[in-house]
C-alpha positions in Angstrom: -27.6 -24.5 -55.7 -24.6 -23.7 -57.7 -22.0 -26.7 -58.1 -19.4 -24.7 -56.1 -21.8 -24.4 -53.1 -22.6 -28.1 -53.1 -18.9 -28.8 -53.2 -18.5 -26.5 -50.0 -21.3 -27.8 -48.1 -19.8 -31.4 -48.8 -16.7 -30.5 -47.6 -17.9 -28.9 -44.7 -20.0 -31.7 -43.7 -16.9 -34.1 -44.0 -14.9 -31.5 -41.8 -17.9 -31.4 -39.3 -17.8 -35.3 -39.1 -14.1 -35.4 -38.8 -14.1 -32.9 -35.9 -17.0 -34.7 -34.2 -14.8 -37.9 -34.5 -11.6 -36.5 -33.2 -13.4 -34.5 -30.3 -16.7 -36.1 -29.3 -16.8 -39.9 -30.6 -17.0 -42.1 -27.6 -13.7 -43.9 -26.6 -13.5 -46.9 -23.8 -10.9 -44.8 -21.9 -11.2 -42.0 -19.3 -7.8 -40.5 -19.1 -6.6 -38.5 -15.9 -4.3 -35.7 -15.5 -0.9 -36.5 -14.1 2.6 -35.0 -13.8 5.5 -37.0 -15.6 8.6 -36.8 -13.5 11.3 -34.5 -15.3 13.7 -36.8 -17.0 17.7 -35.9 -17.3 19.4 -38.4 -19.5 22.7 -37.1 -18.2 21.8 -38.8 -15.0 22.0 -42.2 -16.3 25.4 -43.6 -17.1 25.5 -46.9 -18.6 28.0 -49.4 -17.2 27.9 -51.9 -20.0 26.3 -53.1 -23.3 23.6 -55.7 -24.6 24.9 -55.4 -28.1 27.1 -58.6 -27.6 24.2 -60.8 -26.2 23.7 -64.4 -27.9 20.5 -64.3 -29.8 18.5 -67.7 -29.8 15.8 -67.5 -32.5 12.2 -69.1 -32.3 11.3 -71.6 -34.5 7.9 -70.2 -35.0 5.7 -67.8 -32.9 6.9 -64.6 -31.1 7.0 -62.6 -27.9 8.8 -64.7 -25.3 7.8 -62.5 -22.7 9.8 -64.2 -19.8 12.5 -66.9 -19.7 13.2 -69.5 -16.9 15.8 -72.2 -16.5 15.3 -75.2 -14.3 17.8 -77.1 -12.1 19.0 -79.3 -15.1 19.9 -76.1 -17.1 16.8 -76.4 -19.5 15.3 -73.0 -20.7 11.4 -72.2 -20.8 9.9 -69.5 -22.8 6.2 -68.6 -23.0 4.9 -67.3 -26.4 2.0 -65.1 -27.8 0.1 -68.3 -28.9 -0.1 -69.9 -25.6 2.8 -72.5 -26.0 5.5 -72.9 -23.5 8.8 -74.1 -25.3 11.7 -75.8 -23.8 15.4 -75.9 -25.0 17.3 -78.7 -23.5 20.5 -76.7 -24.5 20.9 -73.5 -26.2 22.1 -75.1 -29.4 19.2 -77.7 -29.8 15.6 -77.1 -31.2 13.0 -76.6 -28.5 10.3 -78.8 -27.8 6.7 -78.3 -26.6 6.4 -78.4 -23.0 2.9 -77.2 -22.5 0.1 -75.2 -24.1 -2.0 -72.8 -21.9 -4.4 -72.0 -24.5 -4.0 -68.4 -23.3 -1.2 -65.9 -23.3 1.8 -67.0 -20.7 3.5 -64.0 -19.2 5.5 -64.4 -15.9 7.2 -67.7 -15.2 8.8 -68.8 -11.8 9.5 -72.3 -9.9 7.7 -73.3 -6.8 9.2 -75.5 -4.0 7.8 -78.8 -5.8 9.9 -78.1 -9.0 6.5 -77.0 -10.9 6.7 -74.2 -13.4 4.4 -71.4 -12.3 3.0 -69.2 -14.9 0.7 -66.3 -14.8 -1.3 -66.2 -18.0 -3.0 -63.2 -19.2 -6.2 -64.9 -20.0 -6.3 -68.2 -17.9 -4.9 -67.0 -14.5 -2.2 -68.5 -12.2 -1.2 -71.9 -13.3 1.1 -74.5 -11.9 2.7 -76.8 -14.5 4.5 -80.1 -13.5 7.2 -82.1 -15.2 5.2 -83.9 -17.8 3.3 -80.4 -18.8 0.2 -81.1 -16.9 -1.5 -77.8 -16.0 -3.4 -77.0 -12.8 -5.3 -73.7 -12.3 -4.5 -72.3 -8.8 -6.5 -69.2 -9.2 -8.5 -66.9 -11.7 -9.4 -64.3 -9.4 -8.1 -62.2 -6.4 -10.1 -61.0 -3.6 -13.2 -62.8 -5.2 -12.8 -60.4 -8.2 -12.1 -62.1 -11.6 -8.5 -61.5 -12.9 -8.5 -59.3 -16.1 -4.8 -58.9 -16.9 -2.7 -60.7 -14.5 1.0 -60.0 -15.5 4.1 -61.4 -13.3 4.7 -63.3 -10.5 7.3 -64.7 -7.9 7.3 -67.4 -5.6 8.1 -66.9 -1.9 9.9 -69.5 0.5 6.9 -70.2 2.4 4.9 -71.3 -0.8 2.9 -68.3 -1.4 2.9 -66.8 -4.8 3.0 -63.0 -5.3 1.6 -61.7 -8.4 0.4 -58.6 -10.4 -2.6 -57.5 -12.0 -1.6 -54.7 -14.7 -5.3 -53.6 -15.2 -8.5 -54.5 -13.7 -10.3 -52.6 -16.8 -8.5 -54.1 -19.8 -7.3 -57.3 -21.0 -4.2 -58.5 -22.9 -5.4 -57.3 -26.2 -6.1 -53.9 -24.8 -3.2 -53.3 -22.6 -2.3 -50.2 -24.4 -5.8 -48.6 -23.5 -4.4 -48.6 -19.9 -1.3 -46.7 -20.9 -3.5 -43.8 -22.5 -5.8 -44.0 -19.5 -2.9 -43.8 -17.0 -5.2 -44.6 -13.8 -4.3 -46.7 -11.0 -6.3 -49.7 -12.2 -3.6 -52.3 -11.2 -2.9 -54.2 -8.0 -0.5 -56.8 -6.2 -1.9 -59.8 -4.9 -0.8 -63.2 -2.8 -2.0 -66.7 -3.5 -1.7 -68.7 0.0 -1.2 -72.3 0.1 -3.1 -72.8 3.2 -6.4 -71.1 1.8 -5.5 -71.9 -2.0 -7.0 -68.5 -2.6 -5.7 -65.0 -3.7 -5.9 -61.9 -1.6 -5.2 -58.4 -2.5 -2.3 -56.7 -1.0 -2.0 -53.4 -2.5 -4.4 -51.8 -5.0 -4.6 -48.5 -6.8 -1.2 -49.4 -8.7 -0.4 -47.7 -12.0 -0.1 -50.8 -14.3 1.5 -53.3 -11.9 3.9 -55.3 -13.9 7.1 -57.1 -12.7 7.3 -59.0 -9.4 10.3 -60.0 -7.3 10.7 -61.4 -3.9 13.6 -60.3 -1.4 15.9 -63.3 -0.7 15.6 -62.6 2.9 11.8 -62.7 2.4 11.4 -59.3 4.1 9.6 -57.6 1.0 8.4 -57.8 -2.3 9.1 -55.3 -5.2 6.5 -54.5 -7.8 6.9 -52.6 -11.1 4.5 -49.6 -11.8 5.1 -49.3 -15.6 3.3 -46.1 -16.4 4.9 -44.3 -13.5 8.5 -45.2 -14.3 9.1 -46.7 -10.9 9.5 -49.7 -8.6 7.5 -49.9 -5.4 8.5 -52.0 -2.2 6.1 -53.8 0.0 7.4 -54.9 3.4 6.0 -58.6 4.3 8.0 -59.4 7.3 9.9 -57.8 10.4 9.0 -54.3 12.0 7.7 -52.7 8.8 5.2 -55.3 7.7 2.5 -53.8 5.8 4.5 -50.7 4.9 5.0 -49.7 1.5 7.5 -47.2 -0.4 8.9 -46.2 -3.7 12.5 -47.8 -4.0 13.6 -46.0 -7.2 11.7 -43.9 -9.6 12.2 -41.6 -12.8 13.6 -44.7 -14.4 15.0 -43.9 -18.1 12.3 -45.9 -19.7 9.1 -47.9 -19.4 10.1 -50.6 -16.8 8.5 -54.1 -17.1 9.8 -57.3 -15.4 11.8 -57.3 -12.4 13.7 -60.3 -10.9 15.9 -61.4 -8.0 19.6 -62.0 -9.0 22.7 -62.8 -7.0 24.9 -60.5 -4.7 21.7 -58.6 -3.5 20.9 -57.2 -7.0 17.6 -57.0 -8.4 17.3 -56.8 -12.1 14.8 -54.5 -13.9 14.0 -54.8 -17.8 13.4 -51.5 -19.5 11.0 -52.4 -22.5 11.3 -48.9 -24.2 12.8 -45.5 -23.6 10.8 -42.8 -22.2 8.6 -40.8 -25.0 8.8 -37.1 -24.7 5.6 -36.9 -26.4 3.8 -39.0 -23.9 5.2 -37.3 -21.1 4.2 -34.0 -22.8 0.7 -35.2 -22.7 0.4 -36.4 -19.1 -1.5 -33.0 -18.1 -3.9 -33.3 -21.2 -6.3 -36.1 -20.9 -8.2 -34.5 -24.0 -5.0 -34.8 -26.1 -4.7 -38.5 -25.0 -8.3 -39.1 -26.2 -7.6 -37.3 -29.4 -4.6 -39.4 -30.1 -6.5 -42.7 -29.1 -9.0 -42.0 -32.0 -6.3 -41.8 -34.4 -5.1 -45.1 -36.3 -2.9 -47.0 -34.2 0.0 -46.5 -36.7 0.3 -43.0 -35.5 0.4 -44.1 -31.7 3.5 -44.0 -29.8 5.2 -47.5 -30.0 8.3 -49.1 -28.3 11.7 -48.0 -29.8 14.2 -50.6 -31.0 16.5 -50.5 -28.1 17.4 -53.0 -25.3 18.1 -52.0 -21.5 18.3 -53.6 -18.4 19.1 -52.1 -15.0 20.5 -53.7 -11.8 19.8 -52.0 -8.3 20.6 -53.1 -4.7 18.1 -53.4 -2.0 18.2 -49.7 -1.2 17.5 -48.7 -5.1 21.0 -47.6 -5.8 21.9 -48.5 -9.3 24.6 -50.8 -9.8 24.5 -52.1 -13.4 22.9 -50.1 -16.4 23.3 -52.4 -19.6 22.1 -50.7 -22.8 22.0 -51.1 -26.6 20.7 -48.1 -28.2 20.0 -50.1 -31.4 18.4 -53.2 -30.1 20.6 -55.2 -32.4 20.2 -58.6 -30.6 17.0 -58.3 -29.1 14.5 -55.4 -28.4 11.3 -54.6 -26.2 13.1 -56.4 -23.3 10.3 -57.4 -20.8 12.1 -59.7 -18.6 15.6 -60.4 -17.3 16.4 -63.7 -15.2 19.8 -64.4 -13.7 20.6 -68.0 -13.9 24.2 -69.9 -13.6 26.3 -67.1 -14.7 23.9 -65.7 -17.3 21.2 -63.0 -17.7 18.3 -64.4 -19.7 16.4 -61.8 -21.7 12.7 -62.0 -22.8 10.9 -59.8 -25.1 7.2 -59.2 -25.8 7.6 -58.2 -29.5 10.9 -60.2 -30.6 11.1 -63.4 -32.5 13.8 -64.5 -30.1 15.3 -64.5 -26.7 18.8 -63.6 -25.7 21.4 -64.2 -22.7 24.5 -62.5 -21.9 27.1 -63.4 -19.1 26.5 -61.6 -15.8 28.6 -58.5 -15.6 
């Protein structure tokens, strides 16, 4: 066999292996076909900016996914390493409030002044003023929680929370984006039974949760469908559900109840035309999944929050296209005249006066 032929055979074998890897190598996802809604950026007119937000750096760690403020004005943030830090004032160094040993995500307060936490690996938790942790639930409808994401407490003591994915955990959350199946659900933990039941299943990366001040409905974000769904929990429409706003300008993450009938939505990243373009091509998403992660679509360095009324009408749209003060905004909480912004990726949180 000639040297040239050996080289050609070797190159051919490498190319064959590469093709087999790109098109046939098993992957842990089974993407589905879906149709991304047509996005027109001209429809969205910003009403303000986030470029003037006050940035508060973390002393260590990163990813303050959600921010909460207690009745004394102290500020809490859960970090990627399990710690929950407390700032007694914005200009003071934080102290360690608690350590869940997992990945704290959504935060809220219950009727007893306890900090409620949904932890991606530890489940639904309640933490008293001394930092003592009580596990409320690690399952919903008898099924173990895989990726609980956000929560909101209701006036009757029940706790509404989302599970983004029943297939993938926190370290694999991008798998669910590639797959784009309805793997998520909305659950409620009830104090009478001390158990969680499923209220709405087949959700597309169920994320942020907010309870209507009138206790009539719950809002829950579906991140991979760019929309917010409403579930009626009281009144004549109890049990009904509908989409309150869709075709958002980016990937929605957290949602919270503000003042004057406003609900605040955190937009973690703008829409990615390449991802929308692959919605109808599961094989292409599998191919992309097999490539090194550095070529995968990644969140853009922007910051955006949107305020809607109870009918889904946009009232506020605050945007910083450069993400100068904070980026990958995953939560927004209105407290005492300020909007507190959390981030899954940044090394800081931020706040800005309510517009």
